[in-house]
C-alpha angles and dihedrals in degrees: 000000000000091000090053092052091050090049092051091048090052091049090051092049091048091050092050089049091051091049091049090050091049091048091048092048090048092052091048091048092049091049092048091048092050091048091048091050090048090049091050091051091047092050090047091052091048090050092049091046091050091049090050090050092054090047088054092052090047090054088051092053092050092050092048091054093047094047094047094048098043098043092044089053090050098044091251094307111141126197139161096257091068120103096249093061125099132359126326127195150310087233119190116236130177105286098007146350141266134210127184138193124192122204127192106229088206089068094067138054109271104223091202088067086080089074111119118251113213091196094055114020090176090070092064092050089052092048090051091053090048093049092048090051089051092050092049090050085058090057094258109143120245095251093053089044089057091051094047092048098047093042092052093047090053091047091054103040122089098233134073096232121114111251093207144351090279098045128118129216137166097303090057092054096038090060093060121105088252102033127207138156132256112265095231088198139085123286123255098185137027088231089069088073089079087073093057119091113261096016102118122175088262092054093047091049090049090052096045098090095045107031132060143166123243106194114240092354121114100175121109113219127163124198105205090194093067101041114121122213091255088056096057090110089070090063089049089052096048090052089050090242095305088118106055121224091252091051091046091053090048090049091054092044091053094046116120113265092250094034128237120323102222146007088249090060090051091050090058098049111129091211090066099037094089091048091053093049093045095049095033087228135127091218089233090177091073119092144144094227129088133197107170125062134175123217116201110191123191109197130183116185120165107313093340122099116185136179113202132181131200130183113210128194123206109204128164093342095311127105117212132181110242101176141008130191137167126215133034 
């Protein structure tokens, strides 16, 4: 009888052991299955992201070819009736779709033009007057325009000296709840403005249609052939306010459909003659040629949606990619 009880106890212990082993194996199997499923999803996302990346580069290559061909055929003259201009798509592709918009970076105010020039200090003063005129054309009052201008100049210049009474340097940023230092270098992205004193989200959004960043380029050049109506304030800014916003909009509205054919033609325009005489300036920033373009690609592939941006430079008949970034 005692032997039977021991045998039954051993059977019960063995059964419990077997059940524990089965439970343990089940838990391991479930974990392995979950990890395998996660790995499959991860690999699928990586594959979709890689495919989106190559679609982006393909869009770049197409744009390079179009820009090179069209601008070569027109002696470098760019206007909005050319095939590169505006938005294209979305175009369906196997597994997704792609849309693209191309912007001429000579149709906006290059913020990097506010970098000081040690060889010609007068250029910076002129750029500051032009930028203030642009801000005021956007209904930003003169006091705020002073703050935004001086703060940006200090952010871009290489020293730690205030450029004006409304400037901001390291001490102003070090005193913030989350301190940091002024960049003291050129901008690469418009989004960097949010770090500069005074540039709230509202200000940056207001600037978005009329201002831009050309990486490592401090010149200010404006192609009057590619200006849109909503960018008329840029022309007001470049003329230091001598051409009112209403007159700038009328100027763009009356522009020939395919723009002006040469810089010499622009220099002889009667609409700008009074501005030249009043400001005693040749308005050397105005041109009909463009060198820098921005590609904004919106790509959807599988479950992945991606916004990508490329800055392209046309130089001596060749188009090169200067900068790439993903995200907003």
